[in-house]
C-alpha positions in Angstrom: 39.1 -71.7 -55.1 37.4 -74.1 -57.6 34.2 -72.9 -59.2 30.9 -74.7 -58.6 28.3 -75.4 -61.2 24.9 -77.1 -61.1 23.9 -80.1 -63.2 20.6 -81.8 -63.6 21.9 -85.2 -62.5 25.0 -87.5 -62.1 25.2 -90.5 -64.5 27.4 -93.1 -62.9 30.8 -91.6 -63.0 30.0 -88.8 -65.4 28.0 -85.6 -65.7 27.5 -82.9 -68.3 26.5 -79.3 -68.7 24.6 -77.9 -71.7 22.9 -74.7 -72.8 23.9 -71.4 -71.4 25.9 -72.8 -68.5 28.0 -74.8 -70.9 28.6 -71.8 -73.1 29.7 -69.8 -70.1 32.1 -72.4 -68.9 33.5 -73.3 -72.3 33.5 -70.0 -74.1 33.6 -67.3 -71.4 35.7 -69.1 -68.8 37.6 -71.0 -71.4 37.5 -74.4 -69.6 40.0 -77.0 -70.9 40.2 -80.8 -70.5 41.9 -81.7 -67.2 40.5 -78.6 -65.4 38.9 -79.4 -62.0 35.5 -78.0 -60.9 32.8 -78.8 -58.4 29.4 -80.0 -59.5 26.2 -80.2 -57.5 22.8 -81.8 -58.4 21.1 -80.2 -55.4 21.7 -83.4 -53.3 25.4 -84.2 -53.6 28.6 -82.4 -54.6 31.4 -84.0 -56.6 34.9 -82.9 -57.6 34.9 -83.3 -61.4 37.5 -83.2 -64.2 36.6 -81.6 -67.5 36.8 -84.3 -70.2 35.5 -82.6 -73.3 34.5 -79.0 -74.2 32.1 -79.0 -77.1 30.1 -76.3 -78.9 26.9 -77.0 -76.9 28.1 -79.2 -74.0 30.8 -79.7 -71.5 31.4 -83.3 -70.3 33.0 -84.3 -66.9 34.4 -87.3 -65.2 33.5 -87.5 -61.5 36.6 -87.8 -59.3 35.7 -87.6 -55.7 32.5 -86.9 -53.7 32.8 -83.9 -51.5 31.1 -83.2 -48.1 27.7 -81.5 -48.7 25.2 -80.6 -46.0 21.8 -79.0 -46.6 20.9 -76.1 -44.5 18.9 -76.9 -41.4 16.8 -73.7 -41.7 14.4 -73.3 -44.6 14.0 -69.5 -45.3 11.2 -68.2 -47.5 11.4 -64.6 -48.6 8.3 -62.8 -49.6 9.6 -59.8 -51.5 7.5 -57.0 -52.9 8.3 -56.0 -56.5 10.3 -52.8 -56.5 12.6 -51.1 -59.1 14.4 -54.0 -60.8 17.9 -52.9 -60.0 17.1 -53.0 -56.3 15.0 -56.1 -56.6 17.7 -58.0 -58.4 20.3 -56.9 -55.9 18.0 -58.2 -53.1 17.7 -61.5 -55.0 21.5 -61.9 -55.1 22.0 -61.1 -51.4 19.1 -63.3 -50.4 20.7 -66.2 -52.2 24.0 -65.6 -50.5 22.2 -65.5 -47.1 20.5 -68.8 -47.6 17.0 -68.1 -48.8 15.5 -71.4 -50.0 12.4 -70.0 -51.7 11.6 -66.5 -53.0 8.1 -65.3 -53.7 7.8 -61.9 -55.6 4.8 -60.0 -54.3 2.5 -57.8 -56.5 1.8 -55.5 -53.6 -0.8 -52.7 -53.7 1.9 -50.1 -53.6 4.3 -51.7 -56.0 4.4 -49.8 -59.3 1.9 -51.2 -61.7 4.3 -51.0 -64.6 6.9 -53.1 -62.7 4.3 -55.7 -61.9 3.4 -56.0 -65.6 7.1 -56.1 -66.7 8.0 -58.6 -64.0 6.3 -61.4 -66.1 9.1 -61.1 -68.6 11.9 -61.0 -66.1 11.6 -64.5 -64.6 14.3 -66.0 -66.7 16.7 -63.3 -65.8 15.9 -63.7 -62.1 16.4 -67.4 -62.3 19.8 -66.7 -63.8 20.7 -64.3 -61.0 19.7 -66.9 -58.4 21.7 -69.6 -60.2 24.9 -67.5 -60.5 24.6 -66.3 -57.0 24.2 -69.8 -55.7 27.2 -71.0 -57.6 29.3 -68.1 -56.3 28.3 -68.7 -52.7 28.9 -72.5 -53.2 25.4 -73.5 -52.2 24.1 -77.0 -52.6 21.2 -75.7 -54.8 19.8 -72.3 -55.9 16.6 -71.0 -54.3 13.2 -71.8 -55.8 11.7 -68.7 -57.6 7.9 -68.7 -57.4 5.5 -66.9 -59.6 4.5 -63.4 -58.5 1.3 -63.3 -56.4 -0.7 -60.9 -54.3 0.5 -60.6 -50.7 -2.7 -61.9 -49.2 -2.4 -65.2 -51.2 1.3 -65.5 -50.2 0.6 -64.9 -46.6 -2.1 -67.6 -46.5 0.1 -70.1 -48.2 3.3 -69.5 -46.2 1.7 -68.6 -42.9 -0.1 -71.9 -42.6 3.0 -73.9 -43.2 4.3 -73.7 -39.6 7.6 -72.2 -38.4 8.1 -68.5 -37.7 6.6 -65.8 -40.0 7.7 -62.2 -39.6 6.6 -59.1 -41.6 8.8 -56.0 -41.6 6.7 -53.0 -40.5 7.3 -49.3 -40.3 4.7 -48.9 -37.6 6.0 -47.1 -34.5 4.7 -49.7 -32.1 6.2 -52.7 -34.0 8.6 -54.7 -31.8 12.2 -55.1 -32.9 12.8 -58.2 -34.9 15.3 -59.4 -32.4 12.6 -59.2 -29.7 10.2 -61.2 -31.9 12.7 -63.9 -32.2 13.9 -64.2 -28.6 13.6 -67.7 -27.3 12.2 -69.1 -30.5 13.5 -72.1 -32.3 12.4 -73.3 -35.7 13.5 -75.1 -38.9 11.4 -72.9 -41.1 11.0 -69.2 -41.2 9.3 -66.7 -43.6 10.1 -63.1 -44.0 7.9 -60.6 -45.7 9.4 -57.3 -47.0 7.1 -54.7 -48.5 7.4 -52.1 -51.2 8.8 -48.6 -50.8 5.4 -47.2 -50.0 4.8 -49.7 -47.3 2.1 -52.2 -46.6 -1.6 -51.2 -46.9 -4.0 -51.8 -43.9 -5.6 -54.6 -45.9 -2.2 -56.3 -46.4 -1.3 -56.0 -42.8 -4.6 -57.5 -41.7 -4.1 -60.4 -44.1 -0.6 -61.0 -42.7 -1.9 -61.0 -39.1 -4.7 -63.4 -40.0 -2.1 -65.8 -41.5 0.0 -65.7 -38.3 2.7 -63.2 -39.4 4.3 -61.2 -36.6 5.1 -57.5 -37.3 8.7 -56.6 -36.6 10.9 -53.6 -37.0 14.5 -53.1 -37.9 14.8 -49.8 -36.1 13.8 -46.2 -36.4 15.7 -45.6 -39.7 13.8 -46.2 -42.9 15.7 -48.7 -45.0 15.6 -49.4 -48.7 14.0 -52.7 -49.6 17.3 -54.4 -50.5 18.9 -53.2 -47.3 16.1 -54.5 -45.2 16.3 -57.9 -46.9 20.0 -58.4 -46.2 19.7 -57.1 -42.6 16.6 -59.2 -41.7 17.9 -62.4 -43.3 21.2 -62.1 -41.4 19.3 -61.6 -38.1 17.1 -64.6 -38.8 20.1 -66.8 -39.6 21.8 -65.7 -36.4 18.8 -66.0 -34.1 17.7 -69.4 -35.5 21.1 -71.0 -35.5 22.5 -70.9 -39.0 
């Protein structure tokens, strides 16, 4: 299967890659003139032929436009900052499962040291999203937003329409599948909390913004497991 890469734009019948992406294609994958790859600018996908591999750039000739369809469902993931290995695994899987926007949450029960360190991880997280989107052959990678407090994220996302669900460990929280029964939407938001769970204040802020509490069952899941399971359910229930 041909590899897919993202470019900033197409220029007539040509395109180019520079920076780290060009280094990876040219030096790590050892691309050669004549090799065929797929290129996406987030709107269209082209079959392209490598024309020149330079030290800092790879140049292409566009050969044929390929079918490309944007997803009907816009998924926003509000993800509490947890230990980085688990957080980054969740970023990767969320990308594969179609998340269009990811908002890291500086939750009250997120470790304070992780919140501080997260400010220096954004470039790494952007790279994870890019590489995961290329691997899963998406039209474009998800948008990574700056880390914010949950209440601010709830207000911003919950007022945008669509379906908003917050995963809850409360015994009386309905199952996510029950929350979604009979519903149809082109936008959905999913909030996944830290390992210590949501505080009462965060739950109140979510309810005020229109988020519906939902459960994935009686077992307590790790954050990254909950992300993958819940996004898969949302995709299935809402038609993707």
